[in-house]
Each structure stands twice: as structure tokens, then as C-alpha cells.
C-alpha positions in Angstrom: -61.2 39.6 -11.5 -63.5 37.2 -12.9 -61.5 34.7 -15.4 -62.3 37.1 -18.8 -60.5 40.1 -17.2 -57.2 38.9 -18.1 -57.8 37.8 -21.4 -57.7 42.1 -22.7 -54.0 41.9 -22.4 -53.4 38.7 -23.9 -55.5 40.5 -26.8 -53.3 43.4 -26.5 -50.4 41.3 -26.5 -51.3 39.6 -29.9 -52.1 42.7 -31.7 -48.9 44.7 -30.9 -46.5 42.0 -31.7 -48.6 40.9 -34.9 -47.4 43.9 -37.6 -49.8 45.9 -39.5 -50.3 43.9 -43.3 -48.8 47.2 -44.9 -45.1 46.9 -43.7 -44.9 43.6 -45.1 -45.3 44.8 -48.4 -43.8 42.7 -51.4 -41.0 44.7 -52.6 -41.4 46.1 -56.6 -40.6 44.0 -59.6 -39.0 47.2 -61.1 -37.8 50.3 -59.7 -39.9 52.8 -59.6 -40.0 56.8 -58.9 -39.2 58.4 -55.6 -42.7 58.2 -53.2 -43.2 61.7 -51.8 -42.2 62.7 -48.3 -44.0 60.7 -45.6 -45.6 62.5 -42.6 -43.9 62.7 -39.4 -46.2 60.4 -37.8 -45.6 57.8 -39.9 -41.7 58.4 -39.3 -41.2 55.2 -37.1 -42.0 52.7 -39.2 -39.2 53.5 -41.4 -37.6 52.1 -38.6 -38.6 48.3 -39.5 -37.5 48.6 -42.8 -34.0 47.0 -43.7 -31.7 49.8 -45.5 -29.7 47.5 -47.7 -32.5 45.2 -49.3 -35.3 45.8 -50.5 -36.8 43.2 -47.7 -39.0 44.8 -44.3 -37.1 43.5 -41.6 -39.1 43.7 -38.7 -38.0 44.4 -35.0 -41.1 43.4 -32.4 -39.3 45.0 -29.7 -39.5 48.8 -31.1 -42.9 48.0 -32.7 -44.0 47.0 -29.6 -42.9 50.2 -28.3 -44.2 52.1 -30.9 -47.9 50.3 -29.7 -48.1 50.8 -26.3 -47.1 54.4 -26.6 -49.8 55.4 -28.3 -51.8 55.0 -24.7 -51.7 58.0 -22.6 -50.0 58.2 -18.7 -52.5 58.6 -16.0 -52.7 61.5 -13.3 -52.9 60.5 -9.7 -56.3 61.6 -9.9 -57.0 58.9 -13.0 -55.4 56.0 -11.3 -58.0 57.0 -8.7 -61.1 57.0 -10.9 -59.8 54.1 -12.8 -59.2 52.5 -9.0 -62.8 53.2 -7.8 -64.4 51.7 -11.2 -62.6 48.0 -10.8 -63.2 48.2 -7.5 -67.3 48.8 -8.2 -66.6 46.0 -10.9 -65.3 43.6 -8.7 -68.4 44.4 -6.1 -70.9 44.5 -8.2 -69.5 41.3 -10.1 -69.8 39.5 -6.4 -73.4 40.9 -6.1 -74.4 39.2 -9.0 -72.4 35.9 -8.3 -74.3 35.5 -4.6 -77.6 36.8 -5.9 -78.0 34.3 -8.5 -81.5 34.6 -9.9 -83.3 36.1 -6.6 -82.2 39.8 -8.5 -84.0 41.4 -10.1 -84.1 42.1 -14.5 -83.0 45.6 -14.1 -80.7 45.8 -11.0 -78.6 43.0 -13.2 -78.4 44.6 -15.9 -77.0 47.7 -13.8 -74.7 45.5 -12.1 -73.1 44.3 -15.6 -73.0 47.5 -16.9 -70.7 48.7 -13.7 -68.7 45.1 -14.1 -68.2 45.8 -18.2 -67.3 49.4 -16.8 -64.7 47.7 -14.3 -63.0 45.4 -16.8 -62.6 48.6 -19.4 -60.8 50.2 -16.4 -58.6 47.6 -15.7 -57.8 48.0 -19.5 -57.1 50.7 -19.3 -55.0 50.7 -16.6 -53.2 47.9 -17.6 -52.4 49.9 -20.9 -51.1 53.0 -19.2 -48.5 51.2 -17.4 -46.8 48.7 -20.2 -44.3 51.5 -20.9 -43.5 51.0 -17.1 -42.8 47.7 -17.8 -40.5 47.9 -20.5 -38.5 50.5 -18.2 -38.6 48.0 -15.3 -37.8 45.0 -18.1 -34.6 46.6 -19.2 -32.8 46.2 -16.1 -32.4 42.5 -16.6 -31.7 42.4 -20.3 -28.7 39.8 -20.9 -29.5 36.9 -17.6 -30.2 34.3 -19.6 -34.2 35.4 -21.0 -34.8 37.3 -24.0 -36.3 40.9 -23.6 -39.5 40.4 -24.8 -40.1 37.4 -22.7 -39.1 39.4 -19.7 -41.5 41.9 -20.5 -44.2 39.4 -20.4 -43.0 38.5 -17.4 -42.9 41.8 -15.7 -46.7 42.3 -17.2 -47.9 39.3 -15.6 -46.3 41.6 -12.6 -48.7 44.0 -13.3 -51.5 42.4 -13.2 -51.0 41.4 -9.6 -50.1 45.0 -8.6 -53.6 46.5 -9.9 -55.6 43.7 -8.4 -53.9 44.7 -5.2 -53.5 48.5 -5.2 -55.4 50.8 -2.6 -55.7 54.5 -4.1 -56.5 55.0 -0.6 -53.2 55.3 0.6 -52.1 57.8 -1.2 -49.4 56.4 -3.5 -48.6 56.7 -6.8 -49.0 53.7 -9.1 -46.0 53.3 -10.2 -44.2 53.2 -7.1 -46.2 50.8 -5.6 -46.0 48.6 -8.9 -42.3 48.2 -9.9 -41.7 45.8 -6.7 -44.3 43.5 -8.4 -42.8 44.2 -11.6 -39.8 43.2 -10.4 -40.2 40.1 -8.0 -41.9 38.4 -11.4 -39.1 39.1 -13.8 -36.3 37.5 -11.4 -38.3 34.6 -10.7 -38.9 33.9 -14.1 -35.1 34.2 -14.7 -34.9 31.7 -11.7 -36.9 29.6 -13.3 -36.0 29.8 -17.4 -32.3 31.0 -17.7 -30.8 27.9 -17.3 -31.6 24.2 -18.4 -30.6 22.8 -15.3 -33.3 24.8 -13.1 -31.5 26.1 -9.9 -34.1 26.9 -6.2 -34.6 30.3 -6.5 -32.7 30.5 -2.9 -30.1 29.2 -4.8 -30.1 31.5 -7.3 -30.1 34.4 -5.2 -27.3 33.2 -3.7 -25.0 32.9 -6.4 -26.2 36.2 -7.6 -25.2 37.5 -4.2 -21.5 36.0 -5.0 -21.3 37.6 -8.5 -22.0 41.1 -7.2 -19.7 40.4 -4.5 -16.7 39.7 -6.8 -16.8 42.7 -8.7 -17.2 44.7 -5.5 -14.2 43.0 -5.0 -13.1 43.5 -8.4 -12.6 40.0 -9.8 -13.5 38.4 -12.8 -15.3 35.4 -11.3 -15.8 34.4 -7.5 -13.7 32.1 -8.0 -10.7 33.6 -7.8 -11.0 34.7 -4.4 -13.5 32.5 -2.6 -13.0 33.2 0.4 -13.4 36.7 0.2 -16.2 36.6 -2.0 -18.2 33.8 0.5 -17.5 36.2 3.7 -18.6 39.4 1.8 -22.0 37.6 1.1 -22.0 35.5 4.3 -22.0 32.4 4.0 -19.9 29.0 4.8 -17.0 28.3 2.1 -17.7 24.8 1.5 -21.4 26.2 0.4 -20.4 28.4 -2.3 -18.0 26.2 -4.0 -20.8 23.9 -3.8 -23.5 26.1 -5.0 -20.6 27.4 -8.2 -20.3 23.9 -9.0 -23.7 23.3 -9.8 -23.5 26.7 -11.7 -22.2 25.4 -15.5 -22.5 26.7 -19.0 -24.5 24.9 -21.9 -22.9 24.9 -24.5 -25.4 24.4 -27.5 -25.3 21.2 -29.5 -24.6 22.8 -32.4 -21.5 25.2 -31.5 -20.1 22.1 -30.1 -20.4 20.1 -33.3 -18.3 23.4 -34.6 -15.5 23.4 -32.0 -14.6 19.3 -32.7 -15.8 19.3 -36.1 -18.2 16.5 -37.8 -16.0 14.1 -38.8 -14.2 13.3 -35.3 -17.5 13.7 -33.8 -18.6 11.2 -35.7 -15.3 9.5 -35.1 -15.7 9.9 -31.3 -19.3 8.2 -32.1 -18.5 5.0 -34.4 -15.9 4.0 -31.5 -17.9 4.4 -28.7 -20.9 2.3 -30.1 -19.3 -0.6 -31.8 -16.7 -1.4 -29.4 -16.6 -5.3 -28.0 -16.9 -3.8 -24.1 -20.8 -2.9 -25.8 -21.4 -6.3 -27.9 -20.3 -8.7 -25.5 -22.4 -8.5 -22.7 -25.2 -8.2 -24.7 -24.3 -11.2 -26.8 -23.8 -13.5 -24.3 -27.2 -12.9 -22.6 -29.1 -13.7 -25.7 -26.8 -17.1 -25.6 -28.0 -18.3 -21.6 -30.4 -21.3 -22.3 -33.3 -22.3 -20.1 -32.1 -24.6 -17.9 -28.9 -21.9 -17.6 -31.4 -19.4 -16.5 -32.7 -21.3 -13.7 -29.5 -22.8 -13.1 -28.7 -19.7 -12.0 -31.5 -18.9 -9.9 -31.0 -22.0 -8.2 -27.8 -20.1 -6.9 -30.1 -17.5 -4.7 -32.1 -17.9 -1.8 -36.1 -19.1 -2.0 -37.1 -15.4 -1.5 -35.0 -13.8 -4.2 -35.6 -16.5 -6.7 -39.5 -15.9 -6.3 -39.3 -11.8 -6.5 -37.3 -12.7 -9.6 -39.3 -14.5 -11.0 -42.6 -12.7 -10.2 -40.9 -9.4 -11.5 -39.6 -10.6 -14.6 -42.4 -13.0 -15.4 -39.9 -16.4 -15.6 -42.8 -18.4 -15.0 -44.7 -17.8 -18.0 -46.8 -14.9 -16.2 -47.1 -11.3 -16.3 -44.1 -9.2 -15.2 -45.6 -7.5 -12.1 -45.0 -4.1 -10.2 -43.2 -3.4 -7.0 -46.2 -3.2 -5.0 -48.0 -6.5 -6.1 -45.2 -8.8 -5.4 -45.2 -7.1 -2.2 -48.9 -7.8 -1.8 -47.6 -11.8 -2.6 -44.9 -12.0 -0.6 -46.3 -9.7 2.5 -43.8 -7.5 2.5 -43.0 -3.2 1.7 -42.2 -2.2 -2.4 -38.8 -1.0 -0.5 -38.2 -4.0 0.8 -39.3 -5.7 -2.5 -36.7 -2.9 -4.0 -33.8 -4.0 -2.1 -33.9 -7.8 -1.9 -34.3 -7.4 -5.8 -31.1 -5.4 -6.1 -29.1 -7.6 -3.6 -30.6 -10.0 -6.1 -29.5 -8.9 -9.6 -25.9 -8.1 -7.8 -25.7 -11.6 -7.0 -26.4 -13.0 -10.6 -24.0 -10.4 -12.0 -21.4 -12.0 -10.4 -22.7 -15.6 -11.2 -22.7 -14.6 -14.6 -19.3 -12.8 -14.5 -17.7 -16.0 -13.0 -19.7 -17.9 -15.8 -18.4 -15.7 -19.3 -15.0 -17.0 -17.8 -14.2 -20.8 -18.7 -11.7 -21.1 -16.6 -14.4 -20.9 -13.3 -17.7 -22.3 -14.5 -20.8 -21.4 -13.3 -21.3 -24.8 -12.0 -19.7 -28.4 -11.7 -20.0 -30.1 -14.4 -17.2 -32.9 -16.1 -14.6 -32.5 -18.3 -15.2 -30.6 -21.8 -15.9 -32.9 -24.6 -13.4 -32.7 -26.9 -14.0 -32.5 -31.4 -15.5 -35.3 -32.1 -12.7 -36.9 -34.6 -12.7 -40.8 -34.0 -16.4 -41.1 -32.8 -18.3 -43.3 -35.9 -21.2 -41.3 -37.5 -23.2 -41.0 -40.4 -22.1 -38.0 -42.5 -26.1 -36.8 -42.7 -28.2 -37.4 -39.5 -32.1 -37.4 -40.1 -33.9 -36.1 -37.1 -37.3 -36.6 -37.8 -36.8 -39.8 -35.1 -33.9 -38.5 -32.8 -34.8 -36.3 -29.7 -32.4 -33.2 -30.0 -32.8 -29.9 -28.6 -31.2 -26.5 -30.4 -28.1 -24.1 -28.9 -26.6 -21.2 -29.7 -22.8 -21.7 -29.4 -21.2 -18.9 -27.2 -18.3 -16.9 -27.7 -16.1 -18.9 -25.9 -17.0 -22.1 -28.4 -19.1 -23.8 -25.7 -22.4 -24.9 -24.8 -24.6 -26.0 -22.1 -26.9 -29.0 -22.1 -28.5 -30.3 -18.9 -25.8 -28.7 -16.8 -23.3 -30.3 -18.6 -20.8 -28.3 -20.6 -20.2 -29.1 -24.0 -16.9 -27.7 -25.8 -17.9 -27.7 -30.2 -14.7 -24.8 -31.2 -14.9 -21.2 -31.0 -15.3 -21.0 -34.7 -18.6 -21.7 -34.3 -19.6 -19.1 -32.4 -22.9 -17.4 -32.7 -23.8 -20.3 -34.6 -27.3 -22.6 -33.9 -26.2 -26.4 -33.2 -28.5 -29.6 -33.1 -27.7 -31.8 -30.1 -29.0 -35.2 -30.3 -30.1 -36.5 -26.4 -29.0 -40.4 -26.6 -28.7 -42.6 -23.4 -25.1 -42.3 -22.7 -23.9 -39.9 -25.3 -24.4 -36.1 -26.7 -23.8 -35.8 -30.2 -23.0 -32.0 -31.5 -24.4 -31.5 -34.7 -23.9 -28.5 -36.8 -25.8 -28.6 -40.7 -26.5 -31.5 -40.3 -22.5 -33.0 -39.4 -21.1 -34.0 -36.5 -18.8 -31.7 -34.6 -18.3 -32.7 -30.9 -19.3 -35.5 -28.2 -18.9 -36.2 -25.0 -20.7 -38.8 -22.3 -23.6 -38.3 -20.9 -23.5 -38.1 -17.2 -27.2 -38.2 -15.1 -27.5 -36.6 -12.3 -30.4 -37.8 -9.7 -33.2 -35.8 -9.4 -32.8 -33.5 -12.9 -35.8 -33.1 -14.9 -36.4 -32.7 -18.4 -34.1 -30.4 -20.3 -35.5 -27.0 -21.5 -35.3 -26.3 -24.6 -36.3 -27.1 -28.4 -36.9 -30.7 -28.3 -37.6 -33.2 -31.2 
């Protein structure tokens, strides 16, 4: 059928699921005299009205069944006639598509009329068999999907059955359509009934395990897994793996009610405010530029190059694995493996550097807090060469690959380091707090940081 021929069922579904305005009339503000007796044709509408309240209660399933009940069933002769009309409409549409503008106007109008009659026959065929879909869908209620959703999925199977139905074989359409409707419903249950989707074959195997357990009079397959797996004909290990993947999904609202809001909030606060989460983040933010380069110098040349390009450490943009692979003449997967190896090395080095007893690089003995060095109470930094550092949680800073201990009381604070020829002098808010001799290493470059 053409693409527009399927729209009739969608329009029918929307019309049948939308209640008539008369069903949602507002309640009267004051008691009124008893209305006259309603005719028998309107008796079904009373099912949608609430018995204890004045507000109307709409039941979509009952209303849908009422609406589709208006369409009469078809006899075998009528099914054959409609099938012939549908087939003629398809052939006429094919002629119009192939002929394009080379067909006579009168013949074109005749073909168009046949196409419209075929589409109307298709719609009549669908409307007459909607009750069949409802009947089949009720067999699969309670399997994870709402009954109305099952009906709509079955309607899609009904469309496919009408398209493939051959009236010349002499079968009744209902016998031919039931397998198509059932297949569409079962596929929808397998795809949509779980939050985490299982493949269709795995879903069918799990359903077979539960059916075998019921036949053996067990509540669940796990109660007698060996016997159930043997009845289904699959290995016990495979049955255990499938059942382990099928777990009940608990809604968040149900979990909150079971645990309690207070306990849930306390657990969330405890898990998000612990030192195990804040300490690494605070440490990594404290790494200075020269410390980053010192850590990277422990890597091989290729690892250093890949991490530099990956994270833009040279001031350039962060490149993708494909772009890095073209630069270093490697495959994308190999670049990813080298990056993972380099990151693992860095984690070990960072863990060692976090421990004050095992410094990352060899450095002179840490300086003691300044107690006797003659300094002024306040230093003018306008003419002094200096850098700024953030004190690590261990009370240390690193300047020019040299560790300086300033005290844990200054952890997290920003300090200023005066770069003298022979000394490093640490100031906090203009007041000296530590001093240590400066060791000059051959080949040491400029200090990375904020230099005044």
C-alpha cells in the first residue's frame, strides 16, 4: 500500500481513544431532578461515570472496545471482495507510478478511483478485525506492558497480515492473522517490557524456563535449575547466566518509600562528603606546571607525546585518537592503549608523590619554618622575582623541583616564594613563614608559574 493508506488506522485509534464531549460534562452545582430513563443504546456510557463521585471516570479500554464494536464482522465472501478491491487498488497505483504523465486523463481518473476504493477497502478490512486484536492481546496482559500498548502493537501485526493475505487460498482471515498479531505482540514485550533490554532469543529462553518451572510445580526456575534447564534443553550454566541478567527493576519512588527519605539523604551526604572524594581532587588542583612536566618526564618519549597532544599540554587543542594516530603514525586502538599505559604510570607516580615519605623526585631536605632568618615584617614585591604556589594538604610546595615544607596549617592557602640567588623565602600575606637554601641544577629551565 502507499504511505498514506496506513493513516486510516492511526486516525481511527485517535478518534476512539478521545472521549466525546458529552462524557466529560461538568457536574451540576446543585441537586437536580432525576433524569428520564436512558435508552438501551446509551447504557454502555454509564460504565465511564464514577459511582461514588460526581466526576466522570474515563476508561480507555472500555471506550475503545465500545467504539470498535460498531463495526460489523465480515463473512468469507466479504473478506474475498475486500481483498480483491485492495489488490486492484495496488495494481492501479503501480500503473500510475509507472505511467507517470504518459497516461490519458480519463484512464488516470479511473485508476485513481480504483486506488481510493482499495484504500477504503483496506480501512474497512482493518476496522472489522480490530476486535480480533483485542481478543489476542488479552492473552498477554500482565507481562510488562499495558494492555492498550499490546493492542496497538497487535494492530501493527494486523496491518501486515492484511497486506500479505491471499484470499485465493480459501483460508479465513482470522486464522491467517492470529500468528502475525501474536508475533508483533511478543516482539513488543521482548523489546519494551524491561528497562534493560534482552535480545529476543534470550527473552524467549527465559520465558521457556519459567514455563518449565510452572510445569514442574516450582515457584521459580532457580528452585530446581538443573531439572528446569534439562526440560528446556539448555545447559545449566547458560540458564544461570540468563536468569542472572533478568532482575526486577525497582522504581525510585518505591525505593524511597522502603528506605525512608531521612536515611536516603544521610547516605547520600555521607557518600558525597567523605575525604576519599575530596582529597584526590584537591591534590590534583594543587599540581603546579613544573610538577606536571616533572611527572611527564618520567614517561617515555612516545607516551609523553601522546598525552601532550591528547590533553593539549603544549597549549594546542585537545586532539582525538584518530588525529593523534595520524601524527605519530599509529592506529587509533594503539594510541588508546599507549594512553591507558601512560595514565596508569602517572597514577602510580601521583600516589607516591602524595606520600610525603616517598617524594616523586629526589629533593633536598625540606626546610624548617623560618624562625631566625632576618627578614622584614612586610616585603614589597614590586622589585622582587617571585612565584605563587598553593600549599598541598601535606603542608608542602614544590618550586624548581625542590620541596619546601611550610606547615600543614597553611594547607590550601596561596603563598608567595621569593626567588633569590641562594635562598627560597616563602611569604604568606607578606609575612615570611619558611626559608630554605636554593639548589641549582644543571640544565634547569625557567620556573613555570606566575612570576613577578
